[in-house]
C-alpha positions as CSV (number, residue, x, y, z in Angstrom):
1,X,-230.8,-54.2,108.5
2,X,-230.5,-50.8,110.2
3,X,-227.1,-49.4,109.5
4,X,-225.9,-48.2,112.8
5,X,-223.0,-46.0,111.6
6,X,-223.7,-42.3,111.2
7,X,-221.2,-42.1,108.4
8,X,-220.0,-44.6,105.8
9,X,-216.6,-43.4,104.8
10,X,-213.1,-44.7,104.3
11,X,-212.7,-44.5,108.1
12,X,-215.7,-46.7,108.9
13,X,-215.9,-48.7,105.7
14,X,-214.3,-52.0,106.8
15,X,-216.6,-52.4,109.7
16,X,-219.8,-51.3,107.9
17,X,-219.1,-53.5,104.9
18,X,-218.5,-56.5,107.2
19,X,-221.8,-55.8,109.1
20,X,-223.8,-55.4,105.9
21,X,-222.2,-58.5,104.3
22,X,-223.0,-60.6,107.4
23,X,-226.6,-59.4,107.4
24,X,-227.1,-60.1,103.8
25,X,-225.6,-63.6,104.1
26,X,-228.1,-64.2,107.0
27,X,-230.9,-63.4,104.6
28,X,-231.5,-59.7,105.1
29,X,-232.1,-57.9,101.8
30,X,-233.1,-54.4,103.1
31,X,-230.5,-51.7,104.0
32,X,-231.9,-48.9,106.1
33,X,-229.7,-45.8,105.9
34,X,-231.9,-43.6,108.3
35,X,-229.1,-43.2,110.8
36,X,-226.5,-42.4,108.1
37,X,-225.7,-38.6,107.8
38,X,-222.6,-38.7,105.6
39,X,-221.2,-41.0,102.9
40,X,-218.4,-41.2,100.4
41,X,-217.7,-43.7,97.7
42,X,-217.2,-46.3,100.5
43,X,-221.0,-46.5,100.8
44,X,-221.3,-47.4,97.1
45,X,-218.7,-50.2,97.8
46,X,-220.7,-51.4,100.7
47,X,-223.9,-51.6,98.6
48,X,-222.1,-53.4,95.8
49,X,-220.6,-55.9,98.3
50,X,-224.1,-56.6,99.5
51,X,-225.3,-57.1,95.9
52,X,-222.5,-59.6,95.3
53,X,-223.5,-61.9,98.3
54,X,-227.2,-61.5,97.8
55,X,-229.0,-64.6,96.5
56,X,-230.0,-64.2,92.9
57,X,-233.7,-64.5,93.6
58,X,-233.7,-61.5,95.9
59,X,-233.5,-57.8,95.3
60,X,-231.6,-55.4,97.5
61,X,-233.9,-52.7,98.9
62,X,-232.4,-49.4,100.1
63,X,-234.4,-47.4,102.6
64,X,-233.7,-43.7,103.4
65,X,-230.7,-43.7,101.0
66,X,-228.6,-40.5,101.4
67,X,-229.1,-38.0,98.7
68,X,-225.3,-38.2,97.8
69,X,-225.8,-41.8,96.7
70,X,-227.4,-40.8,93.4
71,X,-224.4,-38.6,92.6
72,X,-222.0,-41.4,93.4
73,X,-223.9,-43.8,91.3
74,X,-223.8,-41.4,88.4
75,X,-220.1,-40.4,88.9
76,X,-219.0,-44.0,88.9
77,X,-221.3,-44.9,85.9
78,X,-223.0,-47.9,87.7
79,X,-226.6,-46.8,87.0
80,X,-227.3,-50.1,85.3
81,X,-226.6,-51.9,88.6
82,X,-229.4,-50.0,90.3
83,X,-232.2,-50.2,87.8
């Protein structure tokens, strides 16, 4: 799914998480961040929400993930969830 929001922050998080969750439930396992210019820890929450609803036989693919995402993954100590 192409994430339409230009930012994933506390301000936009509820809607973005709902859109991502709906797309994953419908079978989409690719998140395209190419339109996203700014994120905070809400983006990490959105990805983890997607991973929770993803079918166990599928892997979540992140395209054009923002550079800040790696810092958030490290800061929150969740590297094992992304290996």
